[in-house]
mmCIF file of the C-alpha atoms, coordinates in Angstrom:
data_MODEL
# 
_entry.id   MODEL 
# 
loop_
_atom_site.group_PDB 
_atom_site.id 
_atom_site.type_symbol 
_atom_site.label_atom_id 
_atom_site.label_alt_id 
_atom_site.label_comp_id 
_atom_site.label_asym_id 
_atom_site.label_entity_id 
_atom_site.label_seq_id 
_atom_site.pdbx_PDB_ins_code 
_atom_site.Cartn_x 
_atom_site.Cartn_y 
_atom_site.Cartn_z 
_atom_site.occupancy 
_atom_site.B_iso_or_equiv 
_atom_site.pdbx_formal_charge 
_atom_site.auth_seq_id 
_atom_site.auth_comp_id 
_atom_site.auth_asym_id 
_atom_site.auth_atom_id 
_atom_site.pdbx_PDB_model_num 
ATOM 1   C CA . MET A 1 1   ? 6.855   3.924   -21.883 1.00 0.00 ? 1   MET A CA 1 
ATOM 2   C CA . GLU A 1 2   ? 8.524   1.369   -19.538 1.00 0.00 ? 2   GLU A CA 1 
ATOM 3   C CA . GLU A 1 3   ? 6.278   -1.795  -18.898 1.00 0.00 ? 3   GLU A CA 1 
ATOM 4   C CA . TYR A 1 4   ? 7.147   -4.921  -16.690 1.00 0.00 ? 4   TYR A CA 1 
ATOM 5   C CA . GLN A 1 5   ? 7.350   -7.943  -18.842 1.00 0.00 ? 5   GLN A CA 1 
ATOM 6   C CA . LYS A 1 6   ? 4.183   -10.110 -19.047 1.00 0.00 ? 6   LYS A CA 1 
ATOM 7   C CA . SER A 1 7   ? 4.971   -13.655 -18.038 1.00 0.00 ? 7   SER A CA 1 
ATOM 8   C CA . LYS A 1 8   ? 2.285   -16.349 -16.323 1.00 0.00 ? 8   LYS A CA 1 
ATOM 9   C CA . LEU A 1 9   ? 3.467   -15.162 -12.770 1.00 0.00 ? 9   LEU A CA 1 
ATOM 10  C CA . ASN A 1 10  ? 2.147   -11.341 -13.162 1.00 0.00 ? 10  ASN A CA 1 
ATOM 11  C CA . ARG A 1 11  ? -0.276  -11.486 -16.323 1.00 0.00 ? 11  ARG A CA 1 
ATOM 12  C CA . VAL A 1 12  ? -3.856  -10.630 -15.256 1.00 0.00 ? 12  VAL A CA 1 
ATOM 13  C CA . LYS A 1 13  ? -6.021  -13.024 -16.755 1.00 0.00 ? 13  LYS A CA 1 
ATOM 14  C CA . ARG A 1 14  ? -9.757  -12.002 -15.291 1.00 0.00 ? 14  ARG A CA 1 
ATOM 15  C CA . GLY A 1 15  ? -10.516 -8.401  -16.442 1.00 0.00 ? 15  GLY A CA 1 
ATOM 16  C CA . ALA A 1 16  ? -7.532  -8.103  -18.706 1.00 0.00 ? 16  ALA A CA 1 
ATOM 17  C CA . ASN A 1 17  ? -8.885  -4.863  -19.969 1.00 0.00 ? 17  ASN A CA 1 
ATOM 18  C CA . ARG A 1 18  ? -8.546  -3.502  -16.555 1.00 0.00 ? 18  ARG A CA 1 
ATOM 19  C CA . ALA A 1 19  ? -4.696  -4.321  -16.541 1.00 0.00 ? 19  ALA A CA 1 
ATOM 20  C CA . THR A 1 20  ? -1.564  -2.404  -16.609 1.00 0.00 ? 20  THR A CA 1 
ATOM 21  C CA . TYR A 1 21  ? 1.989   -3.139  -16.564 1.00 0.00 ? 21  TYR A CA 1 
ATOM 22  C CA . ASP A 1 22  ? 3.207   0.036   -17.041 1.00 0.00 ? 22  ASP A CA 1 
ATOM 23  C CA . VAL A 1 23  ? 5.894   1.029   -14.312 1.00 0.00 ? 23  VAL A CA 1 
ATOM 24  C CA . GLU A 1 24  ? 4.911   4.883   -14.028 1.00 0.00 ? 24  GLU A CA 1 
ATOM 25  C CA . LYS A 1 25  ? 1.288   3.751   -13.351 1.00 0.00 ? 25  LYS A CA 1 
ATOM 26  C CA . ILE A 1 26  ? 2.031   1.115   -10.872 1.00 0.00 ? 26  ILE A CA 1 
ATOM 27  C CA . ASN A 1 27  ? 4.558   3.604   -8.959  1.00 0.00 ? 27  ASN A CA 1 
ATOM 28  C CA . THR A 1 28  ? 1.847   6.051   -8.773  1.00 0.00 ? 28  THR A CA 1 
ATOM 29  C CA . ILE A 1 29  ? -0.550  3.743   -7.161  1.00 0.00 ? 29  ILE A CA 1 
ATOM 30  C CA . LEU A 1 30  ? 2.156   2.510   -4.844  1.00 0.00 ? 30  LEU A CA 1 
ATOM 31  C CA . ASP A 1 31  ? 2.900   5.935   -3.941  1.00 0.00 ? 31  ASP A CA 1 
ATOM 32  C CA . ALA A 1 32  ? -0.556  6.840   -3.114  1.00 0.00 ? 32  ALA A CA 1 
ATOM 33  C CA . GLY A 1 33  ? -0.336  4.689   -0.113  1.00 0.00 ? 33  GLY A CA 1 
ATOM 34  C CA . PHE A 1 34  ? 1.588   3.468   2.802   1.00 0.00 ? 34  PHE A CA 1 
ATOM 35  C CA . LEU A 1 35  ? -0.125  -0.044  3.732   1.00 0.00 ? 35  LEU A CA 1 
ATOM 36  C CA . CYS A 1 36  ? 0.481   -3.072  1.639   1.00 0.00 ? 36  CYS A CA 1 
ATOM 37  C CA . TYR A 1 37  ? -0.425  -6.657  2.406   1.00 0.00 ? 37  TYR A CA 1 
ATOM 38  C CA . VAL A 1 38  ? 2.582   -9.223  2.300   1.00 0.00 ? 38  VAL A CA 1 
ATOM 39  C CA . GLY A 1 39  ? 1.955   -12.969 1.791   1.00 0.00 ? 39  GLY A CA 1 
ATOM 40  C CA . TYR A 1 40  ? 4.066   -15.624 3.319   1.00 0.00 ? 40  TYR A CA 1 
ATOM 41  C CA . ILE A 1 41  ? 4.173   -19.427 4.307   1.00 0.00 ? 41  ILE A CA 1 
ATOM 42  C CA . TYR A 1 42  ? 4.435   -20.072 8.097   1.00 0.00 ? 42  TYR A CA 1 
ATOM 43  C CA . ASP A 1 43  ? 4.772   -23.645 9.540   1.00 0.00 ? 43  ASP A CA 1 
ATOM 44  C CA . GLY A 1 44  ? 3.138   -24.643 6.068   1.00 0.00 ? 44  GLY A CA 1 
ATOM 45  C CA . LYS A 1 45  ? 0.193   -22.202 6.569   1.00 0.00 ? 45  LYS A CA 1 
ATOM 46  C CA . PRO A 1 46  ? -0.205  -19.075 3.948   1.00 0.00 ? 46  PRO A CA 1 
ATOM 47  C CA . ILE A 1 47  ? -0.955  -15.899 5.920   1.00 0.00 ? 47  ILE A CA 1 
ATOM 48  C CA . THR A 1 48  ? -1.189  -12.527 4.501   1.00 0.00 ? 48  THR A CA 1 
ATOM 49  C CA . ILE A 1 49  ? -0.593  -9.524  6.961   1.00 0.00 ? 49  ILE A CA 1 
ATOM 50  C CA . PRO A 1 50  ? -0.818  -5.504  6.546   1.00 0.00 ? 50  PRO A CA 1 
ATOM 51  C CA . MET A 1 51  ? 2.612   -3.725  6.939   1.00 0.00 ? 51  MET A CA 1 
ATOM 52  C CA . ALA A 1 52  ? 3.762   0.100   6.415   1.00 0.00 ? 52  ALA A CA 1 
ATOM 53  C CA . TYR A 1 53  ? 5.939   0.386   3.483   1.00 0.00 ? 53  TYR A CA 1 
ATOM 54  C CA . ALA A 1 54  ? 7.911   3.051   1.589   1.00 0.00 ? 54  ALA A CA 1 
ATOM 55  C CA . ARG A 1 55  ? 8.918   2.892   -2.044  1.00 0.00 ? 55  ARG A CA 1 
ATOM 56  C CA . LYS A 1 56  ? 12.178  4.365   -3.517  1.00 0.00 ? 56  LYS A CA 1 
ATOM 57  C CA . ASP A 1 57  ? 12.692  3.426   -7.104  1.00 0.00 ? 57  ASP A CA 1 
ATOM 58  C CA . ASP A 1 58  ? 12.256  -0.258  -7.733  1.00 0.00 ? 58  ASP A CA 1 
ATOM 59  C CA . LYS A 1 59  ? 12.478  -0.958  -4.186  1.00 0.00 ? 59  LYS A CA 1 
ATOM 60  C CA . ILE A 1 60  ? 9.703   -1.352  -1.496  1.00 0.00 ? 60  ILE A CA 1 
ATOM 61  C CA . TYR A 1 61  ? 10.741  -1.329  2.131   1.00 0.00 ? 61  TYR A CA 1 
ATOM 62  C CA . ILE A 1 62  ? 8.947   -2.465  5.312   1.00 0.00 ? 62  ILE A CA 1 
ATOM 63  C CA . HIS A 1 63  ? 10.377  -3.310  8.910   1.00 0.00 ? 63  HIS A CA 1 
ATOM 64  C CA . GLY A 1 64  ? 8.950   -4.832  12.148  1.00 0.00 ? 64  GLY A CA 1 
ATOM 65  C CA . SER A 1 65  ? 10.645  -6.410  15.137  1.00 0.00 ? 65  SER A CA 1 
ATOM 66  C CA . THR A 1 66  ? 13.542  -8.867  14.847  1.00 0.00 ? 66  THR A CA 1 
ATOM 67  C CA . ALA A 1 67  ? 11.616  -11.483 15.827  1.00 0.00 ? 67  ALA A CA 1 
ATOM 68  C CA . ASN A 1 68  ? 8.645   -10.710 13.410  1.00 0.00 ? 68  ASN A CA 1 
ATOM 69  C CA . ARG A 1 69  ? 7.762   -14.096 12.031  1.00 0.00 ? 69  ARG A CA 1 
ATOM 70  C CA . MET A 1 70  ? 6.446   -12.795 9.129   1.00 0.00 ? 70  MET A CA 1 
ATOM 71  C CA . LEU A 1 71  ? 10.045  -10.908 8.057   1.00 0.00 ? 71  LEU A CA 1 
ATOM 72  C CA . VAL A 1 72  ? 11.967  -13.799 9.144   1.00 0.00 ? 72  VAL A CA 1 
ATOM 73  C CA . SER A 1 73  ? 10.090  -16.297 6.898   1.00 0.00 ? 73  SER A CA 1 
ATOM 74  C CA . ILE A 1 74  ? 9.939   -14.236 3.912   1.00 0.00 ? 74  ILE A CA 1 
ATOM 75  C CA . LEU A 1 75  ? 14.063  -13.503 4.354   1.00 0.00 ? 75  LEU A CA 1 
ATOM 76  C CA . GLU A 1 76  ? 14.453  -17.682 4.486   1.00 0.00 ? 76  GLU A CA 1 
ATOM 77  C CA . SER A 1 77  ? 12.475  -17.849 1.216   1.00 0.00 ? 77  SER A CA 1 
ATOM 78  C CA . GLY A 1 78  ? 14.072  -15.065 -0.405  1.00 0.00 ? 78  GLY A CA 1 
ATOM 79  C CA . GLU A 1 79  ? 11.017  -13.975 -2.177  1.00 0.00 ? 79  GLU A CA 1 
ATOM 80  C CA . THR A 1 80  ? 7.548   -13.101 -1.645  1.00 0.00 ? 80  THR A CA 1 
ATOM 81  C CA . SER A 1 81  ? 4.584   -11.276 -2.987  1.00 0.00 ? 81  SER A CA 1 
ATOM 82  C CA . ILE A 1 82  ? 3.000   -7.788  -2.023  1.00 0.00 ? 82  ILE A CA 1 
ATOM 83  C CA . THR A 1 83  ? -0.387  -6.062  -2.701  1.00 0.00 ? 83  THR A CA 1 
ATOM 84  C CA . VAL A 1 84  ? -1.477  -2.617  -2.845  1.00 0.00 ? 84  VAL A CA 1 
ATOM 85  C CA . MET A 1 85  ? -5.188  -1.699  -2.984  1.00 0.00 ? 85  MET A CA 1 
ATOM 86  C CA . HIS A 1 86  ? -7.066  1.449   -2.813  1.00 0.00 ? 86  HIS A CA 1 
ATOM 87  C CA . LEU A 1 87  ? -11.174 1.329   -2.697  1.00 0.00 ? 87  LEU A CA 1 
ATOM 88  C CA . ASP A 1 88  ? -12.526 4.133   -4.710  1.00 0.00 ? 88  ASP A CA 1 
ATOM 89  C CA . GLY A 1 89  ? -16.353 3.571   -4.819  1.00 0.00 ? 89  GLY A CA 1 
ATOM 90  C CA . LEU A 1 90  ? -19.044 1.135   -4.745  1.00 0.00 ? 90  LEU A CA 1 
ATOM 91  C CA . VAL A 1 91  ? -20.845 0.285   -7.920  1.00 0.00 ? 91  VAL A CA 1 
ATOM 92  C CA . LEU A 1 92  ? -24.412 -0.677  -7.154  1.00 0.00 ? 92  LEU A CA 1 
ATOM 93  C CA . ALA A 1 93  ? -25.902 -2.346  -10.013 1.00 0.00 ? 93  ALA A CA 1 
ATOM 94  C CA . ARG A 1 94  ? -29.476 -3.552  -10.922 1.00 0.00 ? 94  ARG A CA 1 
ATOM 95  C CA . SER A 1 95  ? -28.719 -7.027  -9.895  1.00 0.00 ? 95  SER A CA 1 
ATOM 96  C CA . GLY A 1 96  ? -26.498 -8.383  -7.330  1.00 0.00 ? 96  GLY A CA 1 
ATOM 97  C CA . PHE A 1 97  ? -24.666 -10.306 -9.999  1.00 0.00 ? 97  PHE A CA 1 
ATOM 98  C CA . HIS A 1 98  ? -23.173 -6.945  -11.397 1.00 0.00 ? 98  HIS A CA 1 
ATOM 99  C CA . HIS A 1 99  ? -22.479 -5.558  -8.214  1.00 0.00 ? 99  HIS A CA 1 
ATOM 100 C CA . SER A 1 100 ? -18.785 -4.598  -8.031  1.00 0.00 ? 100 SER A CA 1 
ATOM 101 C CA . VAL A 1 101 ? -16.005 -1.683  -6.756  1.00 0.00 ? 101 VAL A CA 1 
ATOM 102 C CA . ASN A 1 102 ? -13.904 0.812   -8.391  1.00 0.00 ? 102 ASN A CA 1 
ATOM 103 C CA . TYR A 1 103 ? -10.377 0.100   -7.314  1.00 0.00 ? 103 TYR A CA 1 
ATOM 104 C CA . ARG A 1 104 ? -6.866  0.820   -8.036  1.00 0.00 ? 104 ARG A CA 1 
ATOM 105 C CA . SER A 1 105 ? -4.533  -2.335  -7.086  1.00 0.00 ? 105 SER A CA 1 
ATOM 106 C CA . VAL A 1 106 ? -0.900  -3.373  -7.610  1.00 0.00 ? 106 VAL A CA 1 
ATOM 107 C CA . THR A 1 107 ? 0.370   -7.064  -7.326  1.00 0.00 ? 107 THR A CA 1 
ATOM 108 C CA . LEU A 1 108 ? 4.234   -7.145  -7.120  1.00 0.00 ? 108 LEU A CA 1 
ATOM 109 C CA . PHE A 1 109 ? 6.466   -10.239 -7.108  1.00 0.00 ? 109 PHE A CA 1 
ATOM 110 C CA . GLY A 1 110 ? 10.302  -10.048 -6.158  1.00 0.00 ? 110 GLY A CA 1 
ATOM 111 C CA . SER A 1 111 ? 13.396  -10.922 -4.143  1.00 0.00 ? 111 SER A CA 1 
ATOM 112 C CA . LEU A 1 112 ? 14.483  -9.671  -0.516  1.00 0.00 ? 112 LEU A CA 1 
ATOM 113 C CA . GLN A 1 113 ? 17.249  -9.058  1.652   1.00 0.00 ? 113 GLN A CA 1 
ATOM 114 C CA . LYS A 1 114 ? 18.126  -7.831  5.028   1.00 0.00 ? 114 LYS A CA 1 
ATOM 115 C CA . MET A 1 115 ? 19.681  -4.436  5.623   1.00 0.00 ? 115 MET A CA 1 
ATOM 116 C CA . GLU A 1 116 ? 22.328  -4.514  7.676   1.00 0.00 ? 116 GLU A CA 1 
ATOM 117 C CA . GLU A 1 117 ? 23.857  -1.067  8.077   1.00 0.00 ? 117 GLU A CA 1 
ATOM 118 C CA . ASP A 1 118 ? 22.270  1.582   10.820  1.00 0.00 ? 118 ASP A CA 1 
ATOM 119 C CA . ALA A 1 119 ? 22.748  4.487   8.461   1.00 0.00 ? 119 ALA A CA 1 
ATOM 120 C CA . ASP A 1 120 ? 20.596  2.544   5.855   1.00 0.00 ? 120 ASP A CA 1 
ATOM 121 C CA . LYS A 1 121 ? 18.018  1.548   7.994   1.00 0.00 ? 121 LYS A CA 1 
ATOM 122 C CA . THR A 1 122 ? 17.636  4.774   9.698   1.00 0.00 ? 122 THR A CA 1 
ATOM 123 C CA . GLU A 1 123 ? 17.110  6.239   6.357   1.00 0.00 ? 123 GLU A CA 1 
ATOM 124 C CA . ILE A 1 124 ? 14.631  3.562   5.124   1.00 0.00 ? 124 ILE A CA 1 
ATOM 125 C CA . LEU A 1 125 ? 12.673  4.232   8.532   1.00 0.00 ? 125 LEU A CA 1 
ATOM 126 C CA . LYS A 1 126 ? 12.706  7.812   7.482   1.00 0.00 ? 126 LYS A CA 1 
ATOM 127 C CA . TRP A 1 127 ? 11.201  7.148   4.174   1.00 0.00 ? 127 TRP A CA 1 
ATOM 128 C CA . ILE A 1 128 ? 8.475   5.023   5.907   1.00 0.00 ? 128 ILE A CA 1 
ATOM 129 C CA . VAL A 1 129 ? 7.492   7.358   8.388   1.00 0.00 ? 129 VAL A CA 1 
ATOM 130 C CA . ASN A 1 130 ? 7.285   10.245  5.739   1.00 0.00 ? 130 ASN A CA 1 
ATOM 131 C CA . GLN A 1 131 ? 5.117   8.007   3.583   1.00 0.00 ? 131 GLN A CA 1 
ATOM 132 C CA . MET A 1 132 ? 2.521   7.903   6.151   1.00 0.00 ? 132 MET A CA 1 
ATOM 133 C CA . VAL A 1 133 ? 3.041   11.988  6.820   1.00 0.00 ? 133 VAL A CA 1 
ATOM 134 C CA . PRO A 1 134 ? 5.315   14.244  4.634   1.00 0.00 ? 134 PRO A CA 1 
ATOM 135 C CA . ASN A 1 135 ? 8.023   16.009  6.696   1.00 0.00 ? 135 ASN A CA 1 
ATOM 136 C CA . GLN A 1 136 ? 7.215   13.840  9.966   1.00 0.00 ? 136 GLN A CA 1 
ATOM 137 C CA . TRP A 1 137 ? 10.583  12.427  10.511  1.00 0.00 ? 137 TRP A CA 1 
ATOM 138 C CA . ASP A 1 138 ? 12.527  15.407  11.110  1.00 0.00 ? 138 ASP A CA 1 
ATOM 139 C CA . SER A 1 139 ? 10.018  16.921  13.931  1.00 0.00 ? 139 SER A CA 1 
ATOM 140 C CA . LEU A 1 140 ? 10.980  13.754  15.976  1.00 0.00 ? 140 LEU A CA 1 
ATOM 141 C CA . ARG A 1 141 ? 13.415  12.641  18.421  1.00 0.00 ? 141 ARG A CA 1 
ATOM 142 C CA . GLN A 1 142 ? 16.412  10.687  16.871  1.00 0.00 ? 142 GLN A CA 1 
ATOM 143 C CA . ILE A 1 143 ? 15.985  7.287   16.880  1.00 0.00 ? 143 ILE A CA 1 
ATOM 144 C CA . ASN A 1 144 ? 18.446  5.228   19.363  1.00 0.00 ? 144 ASN A CA 1 
ATOM 145 C CA . GLN A 1 145 ? 20.598  2.564   19.171  1.00 0.00 ? 145 GLN A CA 1 
ATOM 146 C CA . LYS A 1 146 ? 18.623  0.067   21.248  1.00 0.00 ? 146 LYS A CA 1 
ATOM 147 C CA . GLU A 1 147 ? 15.538  0.649   19.100  1.00 0.00 ? 147 GLU A CA 1 
ATOM 148 C CA . LEU A 1 148 ? 17.835  0.168   15.851  1.00 0.00 ? 148 LEU A CA 1 
ATOM 149 C CA . ASP A 1 149 ? 19.133  -3.148  17.030  1.00 0.00 ? 149 ASP A CA 1 
ATOM 150 C CA . ARG A 1 150 ? 15.485  -4.405  17.676  1.00 0.00 ? 150 ARG A CA 1 
ATOM 151 C CA . THR A 1 151 ? 14.345  -3.113  13.933  1.00 0.00 ? 151 THR A CA 1 
ATOM 152 C CA . LEU A 1 152 ? 14.766  -5.496  10.992  1.00 0.00 ? 152 LEU A CA 1 
ATOM 153 C CA . VAL A 1 153 ? 14.581  -3.771  7.803   1.00 0.00 ? 153 VAL A CA 1 
ATOM 154 C CA . VAL A 1 154 ? 13.957  -5.594  4.548   1.00 0.00 ? 154 VAL A CA 1 
ATOM 155 C CA . GLU A 1 155 ? 14.407  -4.295  1.170   1.00 0.00 ? 155 GLU A CA 1 
ATOM 156 C CA . PHE A 1 156 ? 12.086  -5.800  -1.494  1.00 0.00 ? 156 PHE A CA 1 
ATOM 157 C CA . THR A 1 157 ? 13.374  -5.613  -5.023  1.00 0.00 ? 157 THR A CA 1 
ATOM 158 C CA . ILE A 1 158 ? 10.356  -5.321  -7.714  1.00 0.00 ? 158 ILE A CA 1 
ATOM 159 C CA . GLU A 1 159 ? 11.230  -7.842  -10.619 1.00 0.00 ? 159 GLU A CA 1 
ATOM 160 C CA . THR A 1 160 ? 7.671   -7.885  -12.002 1.00 0.00 ? 160 THR A CA 1 
ATOM 161 C CA . ALA A 1 161 ? 4.278   -6.552  -11.232 1.00 0.00 ? 161 ALA A CA 1 
ATOM 162 C CA . SER A 1 162 ? 0.868   -5.887  -12.445 1.00 0.00 ? 162 SER A CA 1 
ATOM 163 C CA . ALA A 1 163 ? -1.812  -3.320  -11.871 1.00 0.00 ? 163 ALA A CA 1 
ATOM 164 C CA . LYS A 1 164 ? -5.639  -3.389  -12.306 1.00 0.00 ? 164 LYS A CA 1 
ATOM 165 C CA . VAL A 1 165 ? -7.642  -0.348  -12.361 1.00 0.00 ? 165 VAL A CA 1 
ATOM 166 C CA . ARG A 1 166 ? -11.679 -0.233  -12.324 1.00 0.00 ? 166 ARG A CA 1 
ATOM 167 C CA . ASP A 1 167 ? -12.871 3.281   -12.960 1.00 0.00 ? 167 ASP A CA 1 
ATOM 168 C CA . VAL A 1 168 ? -16.104 3.229   -14.655 1.00 0.00 ? 168 VAL A CA 1 
ATOM 169 C CA . GLY A 1 169 ? -19.942 3.171   -13.903 1.00 0.00 ? 169 GLY A CA 1 
ATOM 170 C CA . VAL A 1 170 ? -22.409 0.369   -13.849 1.00 0.00 ? 170 VAL A CA 1 
ATOM 171 C CA . ASN A 1 171 ? -22.268 -2.537  -16.553 1.00 0.00 ? 171 ASN A CA 1 
ATOM 172 C CA . ASP A 1 172 ? -25.726 -4.271  -16.249 1.00 0.00 ? 172 ASP A CA 1 
ATOM 173 C CA . GLU A 1 173 ? -27.406 -6.757  -18.775 1.00 0.00 ? 173 GLU A CA 1 
ATOM 174 C CA . PRO A 1 174 ? -29.072 -4.860  -21.630 1.00 0.00 ? 174 PRO A CA 1 
ATOM 175 C CA . GLU A 1 175 ? -32.610 -6.055  -20.503 1.00 0.00 ? 175 GLU A CA 1 
ATOM 176 C CA . ASP A 1 176 ? -31.835 -4.826  -16.901 1.00 0.00 ? 176 ASP A CA 1 
ATOM 177 C CA . TYR A 1 177 ? -31.714 -1.247  -17.664 1.00 0.00 ? 177 TYR A CA 1 
ATOM 178 C CA . GLU A 1 178 ? -35.568 -1.099  -17.708 1.00 0.00 ? 178 GLU A CA 1 
ATOM 179 C CA . CYS A 1 179 ? -36.119 -2.261  -14.525 1.00 0.00 ? 179 CYS A CA 1 
ATOM 180 C CA . ASP A 1 180 ? -37.515 -0.006  -11.526 1.00 0.00 ? 180 ASP A CA 1 
ATOM 181 C CA . VAL A 1 181 ? -34.131 -0.528  -9.528  1.00 0.00 ? 181 VAL A CA 1 
ATOM 182 C CA . TRP A 1 182 ? -31.828 2.201   -8.519  1.00 0.00 ? 182 TRP A CA 1 
ATOM 183 C CA . ALA A 1 183 ? -28.467 1.762   -9.573  1.00 0.00 ? 183 ALA A CA 1 
ATOM 184 C CA . GLY A 1 184 ? -24.957 4.016   -9.264  1.00 0.00 ? 184 GLY A CA 1 
ATOM 185 C CA . ILE A 1 185 ? -21.886 4.571   -7.787  1.00 0.00 ? 185 ILE A CA 1 
ATOM 186 C CA . VAL A 1 186 ? -21.225 5.660   -3.801  1.00 0.00 ? 186 VAL A CA 1 
ATOM 187 C CA . PRO A 1 187 ? -17.798 7.310   -4.174  1.00 0.00 ? 187 PRO A CA 1 
ATOM 188 C CA . VAL A 1 188 ? -15.575 5.973   -1.463  1.00 0.00 ? 188 VAL A CA 1 
ATOM 189 C CA . LYS A 1 189 ? -12.150 7.968   -0.280  1.00 0.00 ? 189 LYS A CA 1 
ATOM 190 C CA . GLN A 1 190 ? -10.105 7.980   3.116   1.00 0.00 ? 190 GLN A CA 1 
ATOM 191 C CA . VAL A 1 191 ? -10.136 11.333  4.340   1.00 0.00 ? 191 VAL A CA 1 
ATOM 192 C CA . ALA A 1 192 ? -8.096  12.703  7.399   1.00 0.00 ? 192 ALA A CA 1 
ATOM 193 C CA . GLU A 1 193 ? -10.042 14.295  10.517  1.00 0.00 ? 193 GLU A CA 1 
ATOM 194 C CA . TYR A 1 194 ? -8.639  16.988  12.749  1.00 0.00 ? 194 TYR A CA 1 
ATOM 195 C CA . PRO A 1 195 ? -5.549  16.169  14.598  1.00 0.00 ? 195 PRO A CA 1 
ATOM 196 C CA . ILE A 1 196 ? -6.249  15.176  18.182  1.00 0.00 ? 196 ILE A CA 1 
ATOM 197 C CA . SER A 1 197 ? -3.300  16.262  20.494  1.00 0.00 ? 197 SER A CA 1 
ATOM 198 C CA . ASP A 1 198 ? -1.944  13.766  22.924  1.00 0.00 ? 198 ASP A CA 1 
ATOM 199 C CA . GLU A 1 199 ? -2.054  14.242  26.790  1.00 0.00 ? 199 GLU A CA 1 
ATOM 200 C CA . GLY A 1 200 ? 0.736   16.088  28.621  1.00 0.00 ? 200 GLY A CA 1 
ATOM 201 C CA . LYS A 1 201 ? 2.755   18.482  26.867  1.00 0.00 ? 201 LYS A CA 1 
ATOM 202 C CA . PRO A 1 202 ? 1.234   17.958  23.524  1.00 0.00 ? 202 PRO A CA 1 
ATOM 203 C CA . GLN A 1 203 ? -2.078  19.544  24.722  1.00 0.00 ? 203 GLN A CA 1 
ATOM 204 C CA . GLN A 1 204 ? -0.296  23.163  25.497  1.00 0.00 ? 204 GLN A CA 1 
ATOM 205 C CA . MET A 1 205 ? 1.833   22.856  21.948  1.00 0.00 ? 205 MET A CA 1 
ATOM 206 C CA . LYS A 1 206 ? 0.724   24.436  18.451  1.00 0.00 ? 206 LYS A CA 1 
ATOM 207 C CA . ILE A 1 207 ? -0.025  21.534  16.334  1.00 0.00 ? 207 ILE A CA 1 
ATOM 208 C CA . PRO A 1 208 ? 2.995   21.386  13.686  1.00 0.00 ? 208 PRO A CA 1 
ATOM 209 C CA . LYS A 1 209 ? 2.460   23.157  10.303  1.00 0.00 ? 209 LYS A CA 1 
ATOM 210 C CA . HIS A 1 210 ? 3.507   19.923  8.274   1.00 0.00 ? 210 HIS A CA 1 
ATOM 211 C CA . ILE A 1 211 ? 0.517   17.869  10.258  1.00 0.00 ? 211 ILE A CA 1 
ATOM 212 C CA . LEU A 1 212 ? -2.019  20.460  9.613   1.00 0.00 ? 212 LEU A CA 1 
ATOM 213 C CA . ASP A 1 213 ? -0.835  20.821  5.850   1.00 0.00 ? 213 ASP A CA 1 
ATOM 214 C CA . TYR A 1 214 ? -1.465  17.240  5.743   1.00 0.00 ? 214 TYR A CA 1 
ATOM 215 C CA . TYR A 1 215 ? -5.132  17.321  7.124   1.00 0.00 ? 215 TYR A CA 1 
ATOM 216 C CA . GLU A 1 216 ? -6.038  20.396  4.964   1.00 0.00 ? 216 GLU A CA 1 
ATOM 217 C CA . ALA A 1 217 ? -4.876  17.932  1.771   1.00 0.00 ? 217 ALA A CA 1 
ATOM 218 C CA . ASN A 1 218 ? -6.655  14.891  2.911   1.00 0.00 ? 218 ASN A CA 1 
ATOM 219 C CA . LYS A 1 219 ? -9.934  15.916  4.543   1.00 0.00 ? 219 LYS A CA 1 
# 
């Protein structure tokens, strides 16, 4: 079992019993989503924004406009931190103090580089699109040179990481279990609804099989 080495940077202090540094478990959490939160400093102010991503091995790829201030800022600094989180349930306890959520979260730390070659950028953009909906890229028109020239693709190498997972029930004070207060878990999940065709030609077209497959798997 491969693990990220614990350090002052990635060690989980609060709720350490929920922490894992296992590479495979962390990658599983990453692969379950396609939105991450990227932290950076701009004009002396800390900012965090959501971005679409794809993972390949120990790399995370994000992209945006060549004028994107976040991407430009993190490339200038040479490093950043990325977080991915999935909400799995609301934990409703007998007291407000013990309300919580069930979740899977990962925090990544690493270094960055700009992808320069058009072939590399194209392949990475394919990964990002397919992380959203599998097999989507091959159904699209080909990306053109103007679009590639306007797109900045950044490779983030995971140097260390940690994850926290809460997947248990209510944890109340012993004396509160006799209170006449309902307690329990409200499971939460992201679901796909039936695809809605865009106006024009798509309204006369069959919905592609890979999109219907995604809907069936996630409804």
